[in-house]
C-alpha positions in Angstrom: -103.7 162.0 -70.4 -102.8 164.1 -67.4 -100.9 167.6 -68.5 -97.5 168.3 -66.5 -96.2 171.2 -65.0 -92.8 171.9 -62.5 -93.3 174.6 -60.3 -90.0 176.6 -59.7 -87.6 180.1 -59.0 -84.9 181.5 -59.0 -84.0 180.6 -55.5 -84.9 179.1 -52.3 -87.8 181.4 -49.7 -90.0 183.0 -52.8 -93.2 180.4 -52.1 -93.0 178.1 -54.1 -94.4 175.5 -51.6 -97.1 177.3 -50.5 -97.9 178.3 -54.6 -98.1 174.4 -55.1 -100.6 174.3 -52.6 -102.8 176.5 -53.5 -102.8 175.4 -57.4 -103.3 171.9 -56.4 -106.3 172.5 -54.3 -107.6 175.4 -56.4 -107.9 173.1 -58.8 -109.0 170.2 -56.8 -111.8 172.8 -56.0 -112.9 172.6 -59.6 -113.3 168.5 -59.3 -109.8 167.8 -60.8 -107.7 165.6 -60.2 -104.0 166.7 -59.3 -101.2 164.9 -58.1 -98.1 166.4 -57.2 -94.6 165.6 -56.6 -90.9 166.8 -55.1 -88.0 167.3 -56.9 -85.0 166.8 -54.3 -84.9 165.3 -51.0 -87.0 166.8 -49.1 -89.2 164.4 -46.9 -91.2 167.8 -45.2 -93.4 168.7 -48.4 -94.8 165.5 -49.7 -97.4 165.4 -46.5 -98.3 169.2 -47.6 -98.6 168.2 -51.0 -101.4 165.0 -49.8 -103.5 167.3 -47.6 -103.9 169.6 -50.7 -104.5 167.1 -53.2 -105.5 164.1 -51.1 -103.3 161.9 -53.1 -99.8 160.9 -51.7 -96.8 162.9 -53.3 -93.3 161.2 -53.4 -89.8 162.5 -54.2 -87.8 162.2 -57.3 -84.6 163.0 -57.9 -82.3 162.9 -60.5 -78.7 162.1 -58.6 -79.9 159.4 -56.3 -82.4 157.9 -58.5 -81.8 156.7 -62.2 -84.3 157.2 -65.3 -86.3 153.8 -64.9 -86.9 154.7 -60.6 -88.3 158.2 -61.7 -90.5 157.0 -64.1 -92.1 154.2 -62.1 -92.9 157.2 -59.5 -94.2 159.4 -61.5 -96.4 156.8 -63.3 -99.0 157.5 -60.4 -100.1 161.0 -62.0 -100.8 158.6 -65.5 -104.7 159.2 -64.2 -104.8 162.6 -63.2 -106.0 165.8 -65.0 -102.8 167.7 -63.6 -99.5 167.0 -62.4 -97.4 169.4 -60.6 -93.7 168.6 -59.7 -92.7 171.0 -57.2 -88.4 172.1 -57.4 -86.1 172.8 -54.4 -83.6 175.6 -54.5 -83.4 177.5 -58.0 -84.2 176.0 -60.8 -80.7 174.5 -62.2 -79.1 174.3 -58.0 -77.3 170.8 -58.1 -73.9 169.6 -57.1 -71.2 169.8 -59.2 -70.2 166.2 -59.5 -73.5 164.1 -61.9 -74.9 161.2 -59.6 -77.4 158.5 -61.3 -79.3 160.6 -64.3 -78.2 164.2 -63.4 -76.9 166.6 -60.2 -80.3 166.8 -58.4 -81.3 170.0 -59.8 -84.7 170.3 -60.5 -84.3 171.0 -64.5 -83.2 167.9 -64.6 -86.6 166.9 -63.9 -88.3 169.4 -66.0 -86.1 167.8 -69.1 -86.3 164.8 -68.3 -90.4 164.6 -68.0 -90.4 167.6 -71.2 -92.7 169.3 -68.2 -91.9 173.4 -68.5 -91.6 175.2 -65.8 -93.4 177.8 -64.3 -91.2 180.3 -62.1 -92.7 182.0 -59.5 -90.4 185.2 -58.6 -90.6 187.5 -55.8 -89.5 190.5 -57.0 -89.1 192.6 -53.9 -86.8 195.0 -54.0 -86.4 195.4 -57.5 -88.1 195.5 -60.9 -87.4 195.5 -64.2 -84.3 193.4 -63.1 -87.4 190.7 -62.4 -87.3 190.6 -66.2 -83.8 189.8 -66.6 -83.8 186.8 -64.1 -86.2 184.8 -66.1 -84.8 185.8 -69.1 -81.9 184.4 -67.9 -83.1 181.5 -66.5 -85.3 180.6 -69.4 -81.8 180.6 -72.2 -79.7 178.6 -69.3 -80.2 175.4 -70.6 -81.4 174.0 -73.8 -83.9 171.4 -73.2 -85.9 173.3 -70.4 -88.9 175.2 -71.2 -90.7 177.9 -69.5 -93.9 178.4 -69.4 -94.5 181.6 -67.9 -94.0 183.4 -64.2 -96.4 184.2 -61.1 -95.4 187.5 -59.5 -95.5 186.6 -55.2 -95.1 189.4 -52.9 -95.5 192.5 -55.3 -95.5 195.7 -53.1 -98.0 198.1 -54.5 -100.2 198.2 -58.6 -96.9 200.5 -59.5 -94.7 197.8 -59.2 -97.0 195.1 -60.1 -97.1 197.3 -64.0 -93.3 197.5 -63.5 -92.4 194.0 -63.8 -95.2 193.1 -66.3 -94.5 195.3 -69.0 -90.7 194.3 -68.5 -91.4 190.3 -68.9 -94.0 192.1 -71.5 -91.0 192.8 -73.6 -88.9 190.0 -72.9 -91.4 187.8 -74.4 -92.5 186.1 -71.2 -96.0 185.4 -69.8 -97.0 185.9 -66.6 -100.1 184.2 -65.4 -100.6 186.3 -62.2 -99.3 188.7 -59.4 -99.5 188.5 -55.9 -99.4 191.0 -53.0 -98.2 190.1 -49.5 -100.5 188.4 -47.9 -99.6 187.4 -44.5 -102.5 184.6 -43.7 -101.0 182.0 -46.4 -97.2 182.2 -44.9 -95.8 178.5 -44.2 -94.9 178.7 -40.2 -91.1 177.2 -40.2 -88.1 175.9 -38.0 -84.6 174.7 -38.3 -85.0 171.9 -40.6 -87.6 173.4 -42.7 -91.4 174.0 -42.7 -93.1 172.9 -39.5 -94.8 169.7 -40.7 -98.3 168.7 -42.3 -99.4 166.7 -39.4 -98.5 169.3 -36.7 -100.4 172.0 -37.8 -103.9 171.4 -37.0 -105.1 174.4 -39.1 -103.1 173.3 -42.2 -106.8 172.6 -44.5 -107.9 176.1 -44.0 -104.5 177.6 -44.6 -104.1 175.9 -47.7 -107.8 176.9 -48.7 -107.5 180.2 -48.0 -104.0 180.1 -50.3 -106.5 178.5 -53.4 -108.6 181.2 -53.0 -106.0 184.1 -52.9 -104.3 182.6 -56.1 -107.8 182.0 -57.8 -108.5 185.7 -57.6 -105.0 186.7 -58.6 -104.0 184.3 -61.0 -104.8 182.9 -64.1 -105.5 179.3 -63.4 -106.8 178.6 -67.1 -103.8 180.1 -68.8 -101.9 177.8 -66.5 -103.1 174.8 -67.3 -102.8 175.7 -71.0 -99.6 176.1 -70.5 -98.8 172.5 -69.4 -97.7 169.9 -71.7 -100.0 166.4 -72.3 -97.9 163.7 -70.6 -98.2 159.8 -70.5 -96.0 158.3 -68.4 -93.3 156.0 -70.1 -93.3 152.3 -68.7 -90.4 151.8 -66.4 -88.4 149.0 -67.2 -87.7 148.4 -63.3 -89.5 149.7 -60.5 -87.8 151.0 -57.1 -84.5 149.2 -56.0 -85.4 149.2 -52.5 -85.5 146.1 -50.4 -87.6 146.0 -46.8 -85.3 145.9 -43.9 -87.5 143.0 -42.5 -90.7 141.3 -43.3 -92.6 143.0 -40.2 -91.5 146.1 -39.2 -91.9 148.6 -36.3 -91.6 152.1 -37.0 -91.2 155.0 -34.9 -93.7 157.4 -36.0 -94.6 160.7 -33.9 -93.4 164.6 -33.9 -90.0 163.4 -32.8 -89.6 160.7 -35.8 -91.0 161.6 -39.4 -88.5 162.0 -41.7 -88.5 159.3 -43.9 -89.6 159.1 -47.4 -92.7 158.2 -48.6 -91.2 156.1 -51.7 -89.5 153.9 -49.2 -92.1 153.0 -46.8 -94.1 152.5 -50.1 -91.8 150.0 -51.6 -91.4 148.2 -48.5 -95.1 147.3 -48.6 -94.7 146.6 -52.6 -92.1 144.4 -51.7 -94.6 142.8 -48.8 -93.2 144.2 -45.5 -96.3 145.0 -42.8 -95.2 148.1 -40.9 -96.6 148.8 -37.3 -96.5 152.3 -35.7 -95.3 153.1 -32.4 -94.5 156.6 -30.5 -92.0 157.1 -28.5 -93.2 160.4 -27.6 -96.3 158.8 -26.1 -93.9 156.4 -24.4 -94.9 153.5 -26.8 -92.7 150.2 -27.7 -91.7 149.0 -30.8 -93.9 145.9 -31.6 -92.7 142.5 -29.9 -93.8 140.7 -32.8 -91.7 142.9 -35.4 -88.6 141.7 -36.8 -86.9 144.8 -37.1 -87.5 148.6 -35.7 -86.8 151.5 -37.6 -86.4 155.1 -36.1 -86.6 157.8 -38.5 -85.3 161.1 -38.4 -86.9 164.3 -37.1 -87.3 166.6 -34.2 -85.7 164.3 -31.3 -83.8 167.7 -30.3 -87.5 169.6 -29.5 -88.3 166.5 -27.0 -85.2 164.9 -25.9 -86.4 165.5 -22.2 -89.5 163.4 -22.8 -87.6 161.0 -24.3 -85.2 160.6 -21.7 -87.7 160.1 -19.5 -90.2 157.4 -21.3 -89.2 154.5 -19.6 -90.8 152.3 -21.3 -89.8 153.2 -24.7 -86.2 153.3 -23.7 -86.4 149.7 -22.2 -88.8 148.2 -24.9 -86.2 148.8 -27.6 -83.3 147.7 -25.4 -84.9 144.6 -25.4 -86.0 144.4 -28.8 -81.9 145.2 -29.6 -81.2 142.2 -27.7 -82.4 139.5 -30.4 -83.4 141.9 -33.5 -81.6 144.5 -35.3 -82.7 148.1 -35.2 -81.3 151.2 -37.1 -82.1 154.8 -36.8 -81.5 157.9 -39.4 -80.1 160.9 -38.0 -82.4 162.1 -35.4 -83.4 158.3 -34.8 -79.6 157.7 -35.0 -79.2 160.0 -32.1 -81.6 158.6 -30.1 -79.9 155.0 -30.5 -77.3 156.4 -28.9 -75.3 157.4 -25.2 -76.8 160.7 -25.0 -78.5 164.2 -26.5 -77.7 167.7 -25.4 -80.6 170.0 -26.4 -79.8 173.7 -27.3 -80.2 174.6 -23.9 -77.2 172.4 -22.8 -78.9 170.2 -20.9 -77.7 167.0 -21.5 -80.2 163.9 -21.4 -79.6 159.9 -21.5 -80.9 158.6 -24.5 -81.3 154.7 -25.2 -77.6 153.8 -25.1 -77.2 151.3 -27.6 -74.7 152.7 -29.7 -72.3 154.8 -27.9 -73.2 158.4 -30.5 -73.5 161.2 -28.0 -74.3 164.6 -30.2 -75.3 168.1 -28.9 -77.8 170.4 -30.2 -75.9 173.2 -28.4 -73.1 173.3 -30.3 -75.2 173.6 -34.1 -73.4 173.4 -37.4 -75.4 173.0 -40.5 -74.2 169.7 -42.2 -76.3 169.2 -45.4 -75.7 167.2 -48.9 -76.2 164.4 -50.5 -74.2 161.2 -49.6 -73.0 158.0 -51.2 -72.4 154.6 -48.3 -70.4 152.2 -49.1 -71.4 149.9 -46.3 -68.6 148.4 -44.3 -70.5 146.0 -42.3 -74.3 144.7 -42.9 -77.5 147.0 -41.8 -81.4 146.0 -42.4 -82.0 145.2 -45.6 -78.7 146.0 -47.5 -75.3 143.7 -46.8 -72.1 144.9 -46.6 -70.6 146.4 -49.8 -74.3 147.6 -51.4 -73.1 151.5 -52.2 -76.3 153.5 -50.8 -77.7 157.0 -52.1 -78.9 159.4 -49.7 -79.2 162.7 -48.5 -78.0 164.3 -44.8 -79.5 167.4 -43.2 -78.8 168.4 -39.6 -77.4 171.0 -37.3 -76.2 168.8 -34.3 -72.7 168.0 -33.9 -71.1 164.5 -32.8 -69.4 164.5 -29.5 -68.2 160.9 -29.5 -68.6 158.0 -32.1 -66.7 155.3 -30.8 -68.2 152.8 -32.4 -67.4 150.1 -35.4 -67.9 152.5 -38.4 -71.1 151.1 -41.0 -69.8 153.3 -43.5 -67.5 155.1 -45.6 -69.2 158.1 -46.8 -68.6 160.4 -49.4 -70.1 163.5 -50.2 -71.4 164.6 -53.8 -68.1 166.1 -54.7 -66.7 162.3 -53.6 -64.5 163.7 -50.4 -64.8 161.4 -47.9 -66.8 163.1 -44.2 -67.2 162.0 -40.7 -70.3 161.0 -40.1 -69.6 157.3 -41.0 -72.6 155.9 -39.0 -72.0 153.2 -36.4 -73.1 149.6 -35.4 -72.5 147.9 -32.3 -74.3 144.3 -31.5 -77.9 144.5 -33.4 -78.0 148.5 -33.3 -77.0 150.3 -36.0 -77.5 153.9 -37.9 -76.9 157.0 -40.0 -76.9 160.4 -40.0 -78.4 160.1 -43.9 -81.5 159.8 -44.9 -81.8 156.2 -47.3 -83.0 157.6 -51.1 -82.1 154.3 -53.1 -79.2 151.9 -53.4 -77.5 151.4 -57.0 -78.1 149.1 -58.8 
């Protein structure tokens, strides 16, 4: 029987991912089977989880997924010794309006699965107040149980003592305290962490984090705080239809933002996936019946994409007879042009009229509910799709027929409708699930 824990925090940026990776690798080094999940719509962290554990990780999301889907996804942890669900943002942070089974908050997953929460607290610039924050989070919502805290980036032994005493007075267990340690800092860029596959030394970094955490955290106490857990049988699996039988998937440093559960669902439904690299000037597999361009960082590689004639011509030829769909960065590459951060305009594939600019940066972030006005690969007109949007590019032109009516989590209509022209379609949101 597995044991389950949720790793969360009062806010973003306190070290949840690093500590999750360190715990996972430390327990793996002890010979334990460790399974990780990511709560919320983060498509980068699961690859780090897989690097730390040697097992694929997937997202679980209470706004976009129903309980049956979540139960199906977490059931892969049934053979593990310890299951860790890494939270996003703060423990109770979600959207204002409830989605399919919750607001997207990490607390939803903790309550749904009955897993206690280990809080990662960064007490920089405070001391006893850290205990007040932890106590407030402990008492905020019935059904969410606090196992204890791990302190990160403590300034000195005196600082640690002050915080520990206050937490002890509040009846909150402290599993360990980590001094600042730059060697285990994960590099970042504008959409989050630099991807695991782009970091040649990621294994060494995780090993160092595991060593460091093992020295400063009582791993046995953390393990003992976990809840025994047996997965509940799911009435249904993932409600995902593959976009085709043979899928050509763009996959490289510019096209990598795709949820692992989506690829797994496509394969489980019998689809075959062949990958190609636009950055290596590769064209999609001519034997595929659909091409899918995920999001990623095309704005960092716009010049190279524009110069890769074999990719662009191959994609255009493919789209003459078969569907091509792009999400976010992939959508931008299907467009006419992309202006980079230096203001240089690069010609893209021209399958859609979309033109975007990364020079005019504005953050677009949040859940999306789209009602398709016309079909896209894998989904009929009228389908209701749930996804998430996160990018900084600005639309300069979006002249093609709107693909969908898109609302944010509050129900407000947004301008990023997606587009369709001929066999090409695209959206700025990343698909998570279709409403049943």
